[in-house]
N, CA, C and O of each residue as an XYZ file, in Angstrom:
428
protein
N       9.497     29.331      8.837
C       9.012     28.277      7.472
C      11.025     28.130      6.718
O      11.250     27.975      5.518
N      11.840     28.206      7.507
C      12.980     28.274      7.030
C      13.251     26.823      6.092
O      14.039     26.874      5.148
N      12.687     25.817      6.363
C      12.679     24.936      5.186
C      12.167     25.341      4.078
O      12.904     25.634      3.136
N      10.546     25.447      3.974
C      10.334     26.603      2.508
C      11.167     27.194      1.859
O      11.484     27.071      0.676
N      11.663     28.081      2.917
C      12.644     28.797      1.890
C      13.916     28.402      1.623
O      14.579     29.149      0.903
N      14.350     27.530      1.980
C      15.587     26.506      1.612
C      14.971     25.695      0.031
O      15.495     25.573     -1.077
N      13.929     25.353      0.471
C      13.396     24.164     -0.836
C      13.331     25.302     -2.132
O      13.861     25.045     -3.213
N      12.478     26.820     -1.821
C      12.459     27.378     -3.183
C      13.930     27.996     -3.488
O      14.134     28.361     -4.646
N      14.853     28.123     -2.638
C      16.333     28.521     -3.195
C      16.659     27.178     -3.609
O      17.632     27.251     -4.360
N      16.394     26.342     -3.503
C      16.870     25.092     -4.286
C      16.633     24.520     -5.698
O      17.236     23.650     -6.327
N      15.457     25.359     -6.026
C      15.137     25.263     -7.448
C      16.060     25.499     -8.298
O      17.033     25.787     -7.601
N      16.332     25.549     -9.272
C      17.235     25.958    -10.443
C      16.618     27.181    -10.771
O      15.425     27.211    -11.074
N      17.585     28.578    -10.726
C      17.632     29.597    -11.037
C      16.580     30.122    -12.147
O      15.734     31.001    -11.984
N      16.816     29.438    -13.206
C      16.089     29.718    -14.533
C      14.550     29.016    -14.478
O      13.890     29.134    -15.510
N      13.877     28.226    -13.235
C      12.759     27.745    -13.237
C      11.941     28.750    -12.266
O      10.714     28.807    -12.342
N      12.661     29.525    -11.367
C      11.833     30.165    -10.358
C      10.644     31.145    -11.002
O       9.571     31.326    -10.427
N      10.931     31.638    -12.046
C       9.798     32.612    -12.542
C       8.851     31.670    -13.157
O       7.655     31.960    -13.138
N       9.178     30.770    -13.605
C       8.242     29.706    -14.525
C       7.446     29.280    -12.953
O       6.234     29.477    -12.874
N       7.979     28.870    -12.100
C       7.094     28.152    -11.111
C       6.192     29.077    -10.538
O       5.168     28.746     -9.942
N       6.665     30.513    -10.763
C       5.737     31.969     -9.871
C       4.541     31.763    -11.182
O       3.341     31.610    -10.953
N       5.135     31.795    -12.540
C       4.068     32.089    -13.193
C       2.731     31.069    -13.196
O       1.570     31.476    -13.143
N       3.066     29.907    -13.258
C       1.910     28.529    -13.144
C       1.410     28.316    -11.898
O       0.474     27.520    -11.823
N       1.859     28.904    -10.758
C       1.214     28.955     -9.581
C       0.788     29.920     -9.353
O       0.470     30.117     -8.180
N       0.517     31.263    -10.604
C      -0.340     32.617    -10.021
C       0.425     33.049     -8.824
O      -0.421     33.334     -7.976
N       1.426     33.205     -8.422
C       2.089     34.232     -7.515
C       3.154     34.974     -8.071
O       4.032     34.481     -8.779
N       3.041     36.614     -7.624
C       4.051     37.201     -8.427
C       5.609     37.100     -8.100
O       5.984     36.825     -6.960
N       6.360     37.296     -8.977
C       7.811     37.002     -8.997
C       8.509     37.455     -7.771
O       9.398     36.860     -7.163
N       7.840     38.874     -7.439
C       8.363     39.467     -5.803
C       8.317     38.694     -4.938
O       9.242     38.328     -4.213
N       6.767     38.233     -4.929
C       6.295     37.608     -3.807
C       7.157     35.881     -3.697
O       7.185     35.307     -2.608
N       7.598     35.440     -4.562
C       8.556     34.334     -4.994
C       9.965     34.675     -3.796
O      10.430     34.288     -2.724
N      10.138     35.472     -4.677
C      11.578     36.081     -4.077
C      11.516     36.657     -2.689
O      12.536     36.746     -2.005
N      10.371     37.039     -2.275
C      10.729     37.287     -0.711
C      10.477     36.087      0.196
O      10.859     36.065      1.366
N       9.732     34.958     -0.472
C       9.730     33.314      0.390
C      11.065     33.204      0.087
O      11.812     33.628      0.968
N      11.555     32.787     -0.840
C      13.272     32.489     -1.063
C      14.055     33.028      0.135
O      14.685     32.415      0.996
N      13.820     34.523     -0.062
C      14.681     35.004      1.154
C      14.572     34.584      2.760
O      15.481     34.447      3.579
N      12.743     34.387      2.962
C      12.349     33.846      4.258
C      11.606     35.158      4.584
O      11.468     35.283      5.801
N      11.097     36.153      3.881
C      10.924     37.386      4.469
C       9.131     37.269      4.488
O       8.407     38.232      4.741
N       8.791     36.319      4.266
C       7.297     35.906      4.243
C       7.039     34.148      4.278
O       7.839     33.217      4.373
N       5.543     34.193      4.154
C       5.124     32.638      3.801
C       4.117     32.805      3.375
O       3.319     33.680      3.711
N       3.920     31.560      2.135
C       2.560     31.409      1.771
C       1.099     30.792      2.451
O       1.188     29.816      3.197
N       0.146     31.224      2.247
C      -0.937     30.945      2.412
C      -1.287     29.519      1.817
O      -0.746     29.043      0.819
N      -2.164     28.975      2.492
C      -2.482     27.263      2.234
C      -2.630     27.323      0.548
O      -1.821     26.732     -0.167
N      -3.768     28.112     -0.006
C      -3.618     27.793     -1.230
C      -2.786     27.813     -2.215
O      -2.857     27.114     -3.227
N      -1.457     29.116     -1.793
C      -0.270     29.138     -2.428
C       0.761     27.900     -2.279
O       1.482     27.387     -3.134
N       0.630     27.660     -1.215
C       1.490     26.000     -0.626
C       0.988     25.088     -1.940
O       1.702     24.578     -2.803
N      -0.292     25.051     -1.828
C      -1.059     23.772     -2.658
C      -0.682     23.954     -4.253
O      -0.025     23.158     -4.925
N      -1.213     25.097     -4.658
C      -0.530     25.369     -6.305
C       1.040     25.173     -6.768
O       1.522     24.777     -7.829
N       1.838     25.760     -5.121
C       3.190     25.104     -5.487
C       3.861     24.177     -5.331
O       5.088     24.148     -5.426
N       2.931     23.044     -4.993
C       3.393     21.673     -4.454
C       2.795     21.096     -5.825
O       3.588     20.420     -6.479
N       1.551     21.261     -6.336
C       1.437     20.510     -7.315
C       1.848     20.765     -8.615
O       1.808     19.909     -9.499
N       2.331     22.158     -8.812
C       3.240     22.405    -10.024
C       4.318     21.830    -10.033
O       5.034     21.695    -11.025
N       4.619     21.295     -8.548
C       6.581     21.059     -8.692
C       6.326     19.364     -8.195
O       7.281     18.722     -7.758
N       4.871     18.711     -8.325
C       4.759     17.713     -7.966
C       5.437     17.026     -7.056
O       6.217     16.103     -7.291
N       5.021     17.660     -5.551
C       5.713     17.061     -4.358
C       4.371     17.528     -3.738
O       3.462     18.102     -4.337
N       4.416     17.139     -2.278
C       3.565     17.115     -1.254
C       3.869     18.672     -0.565
O       4.862     19.395     -0.646
N       2.917     18.802     -0.049
C       3.202     19.832      1.036
C       3.927     19.985      2.104
O       4.387     21.013      2.602
N       4.032     18.444      2.560
C       4.983     18.460      3.627
C       6.185     18.476      3.189
O       6.993     18.797      4.059
N       6.781     18.176      1.819
C       7.623     18.092      1.634
C       8.398     19.624      1.326
O       9.616     19.794      1.254
N       7.345     20.658      1.171
C       7.702     21.960      0.946
C       8.098     22.602      2.466
O       8.916     23.518      2.543
N       7.552     22.131      3.463
C       7.372     23.091      4.750
C       8.389     22.247      5.614
O       9.029     23.012      6.336
N       8.735     20.988      5.774
C       9.415     19.955      6.410
C      10.350     19.459      6.069
O      10.549     18.964      4.960
N      11.307     19.529      7.257
C      12.807     18.538      6.627
C      12.906     17.164      6.745
O      13.844     16.476      6.343
N      11.585     16.668      7.492
C      11.480     15.476      7.562
C      11.165     14.547      6.239
O      11.171     13.332      6.436
N      10.945     14.923      5.176
C      10.537     14.415      3.703
C      11.449     14.715      2.921
O      11.166     15.546      2.059
N      12.748     14.189      2.949
C      13.791     14.201      1.781
C      13.571     13.405      0.982
O      14.669     13.098      0.515
N      12.696     12.768      0.435
C      12.892     11.660     -0.494
C      11.807     12.018     -1.779
O      11.715     11.199     -2.693
N      11.141     13.050     -1.801
C      10.576     13.443     -2.932
C      11.615     14.587     -3.568
O      12.535     15.237     -3.071
N      11.042     14.522     -4.875
C      12.376     15.485     -5.660
C      11.280     16.019     -6.436
O      10.292     15.363     -6.766
N      11.546     17.557     -6.791
C      10.535     18.327     -7.574
C      10.459     18.073     -8.796
O      11.556     17.761     -9.258
N       9.709     18.071     -9.460
C       9.304     17.864    -10.904
C       9.384     19.173    -11.426
O       8.493     19.934    -11.048
N      10.205     19.609    -12.175
C      10.057     20.942    -12.543
C       9.109     20.998    -14.308
O       9.412     20.283    -15.263
N       8.131     21.897    -14.296
C       7.295     22.154    -15.402
C       8.471     22.751    -16.748
O       9.273     23.673    -16.594
N       8.294     21.993    -17.939
C       9.250     22.277    -18.643
C       9.026     23.846    -19.324
O       7.918     24.313    -19.590
N      10.180     24.464    -19.514
C       9.672     25.842    -20.298
C       9.006     25.924    -21.734
O       9.162     25.110    -22.644
N       8.192     27.133    -21.754
C       7.859     27.060    -23.239
C       8.425     26.958    -24.396
O       7.810     26.733    -25.439
N       9.675     27.122    -24.296
C      10.942     26.746    -25.458
C      10.961     25.556    -25.152
O      10.945     25.136    -26.309
N      10.983     24.625    -24.526
C      11.620     23.048    -23.924
C      10.540     22.093    -24.915
O      10.695     21.230    -25.778
N       9.036     22.966    -24.082
C       7.858     22.257    -24.910
C       7.639     22.365    -26.537
O       7.378     21.487    -27.359
N       7.815     23.567    -26.661
C       7.735     23.680    -28.339
C       9.230     22.770    -29.030
O       9.104     22.219    -30.124
N       9.911     22.735    -28.651
C      11.432     22.095    -29.315
C      10.319     20.461    -28.897
O       9.612     20.153    -29.857
N      10.215     19.838    -28.068
C       9.624     18.714    -27.754
C       8.456     18.649    -29.046
O       8.701     17.848    -29.948
N       7.350     19.380    -29.129
C       6.664     19.272    -29.612
C       7.103     19.217    -31.445
O       6.443     18.578    -32.264
N       8.112     19.884    -31.719
C       8.754     20.101    -32.894
C       9.279     18.359    -33.110
O       8.890     17.780    -34.124
N      10.097     17.667    -32.177
C      10.752     16.550    -32.419
C       9.557     15.936    -32.564
O       9.807     15.014    -33.341
N       8.867     15.907    -32.397
C       7.748     14.474    -32.523
C       7.239     14.738    -33.774
O       6.909     13.690    -34.328
N       7.010     15.894    -34.557
C       6.395     16.105    -35.826
C       7.724     15.580    -36.553
O       7.578     14.597    -37.279
N       8.763     16.030    -36.455
C       9.679     15.403    -37.349
C       9.908     14.007    -37.360
O      10.257     13.330    -38.328
N       9.596     13.491    -35.765
C       9.918     12.169    -35.958
C       8.672     11.476    -36.947
O       8.976     10.644    -37.802
N       7.600     11.801    -36.787
C       6.437     11.431    -37.595
C       6.424     11.514    -39.111
O       6.033     10.671    -39.919
N       6.805     12.405    -39.261
C       7.027     12.711    -40.761
C       8.604     11.782    -41.203
O       8.855     11.501    -42.375
N       9.344     11.483    -40.274
C      10.273     10.472    -40.569
C       9.777      9.197    -40.721
O      10.106      8.291    -41.486
N       8.945      9.271    -39.882
C       8.260      7.872    -39.739
C       7.372      7.244    -41.286
O       7.333      6.135    -41.819
N       6.768      8.531    -41.601
C       5.720      8.191    -42.575
C       6.564      8.118    -43.802
O       5.973      7.532    -44.708
N       7.515      8.444    -44.051
C       8.762      8.513    -45.369
C       9.067      7.445    -45.136
O       8.823      6.724    -46.103
N       9.683      6.695    -43.966
C      10.089      5.650    -43.835
C      10.271      4.387    -44.925
O      11.316      3.915    -45.372
N       8.951      4.028    -45.178
C       8.388      2.804    -45.819
C       9.323      2.960    -47.693
O      10.040      2.213    -48.360
N       8.839      4.136    -47.839
C       9.400      4.697    -49.302
C      10.640      4.825    -49.225
O      11.318      4.667    -50.241
N      11.065      5.053    -48.342
C      12.750      5.239    -48.706
C      13.378      3.610    -48.910
O      14.235      3.278    -49.728
N      12.748      2.808    -48.009
C      13.256      1.471    -47.849
C      13.120      0.821    -48.878
O      14.042      0.033    -49.087
N      11.867      0.855    -50.028
C      11.652      0.541    -50.867
C      12.619      1.249    -51.896
O      13.396      0.432    -52.391
N      12.776      2.441    -52.322
C      13.876      2.820    -52.915
C      15.294      2.333    -52.762
O      15.844      2.088    -53.836
N      16.074      2.119    -51.582
C      17.063      1.466    -51.262
C      16.980     -0.016    -51.794
O      17.769     -0.540    -52.580
N      15.968     -0.538    -51.262
C      15.969     -1.964    -52.116
C      16.066     -2.571    -53.482
O      16.655     -3.493    -54.045
N      14.873     -1.245    -53.853
C      15.193     -0.915    -55.597
C      16.417     -0.676    -55.860
O      16.829     -1.355    -56.800
N      17.298      0.140    -55.327
C      18.861      0.269    -56.066
C      19.292     -0.822    -55.863
O      20.001     -1.133    -56.820
N      19.255     -1.605    -55.118
C      20.153     -3.033    -54.989
C      19.980     -4.038    -55.989
O      20.918     -4.771    -56.303
N      18.824     -4.127    -56.524
C      18.532     -4.758    -57.566
C      19.151     -4.902    -59.066
O      18.605     -5.634    -59.891
């Protein structure tokens, strides 16, 4: 499955460990697959496909080029996104009173 190894090598370096963690595959196993030194079983292929948001066919066949892996966010990115949402909610909650204060200053 040379295509499979190539697909894994095409993942951004920083996300490989995260993908391994999310799929329950040992990082060493993922590394061997990337090097073409082994192949996953069907359940591992299913987990990888689900994690990346692609089909199993895309993972193992060079006939399906139109799919693009959707990489899961890292825990840091997820925390940052959650913080941004909280900040936006806080700002939106204070916006009416801030607008009132500005309007009152103009009078």
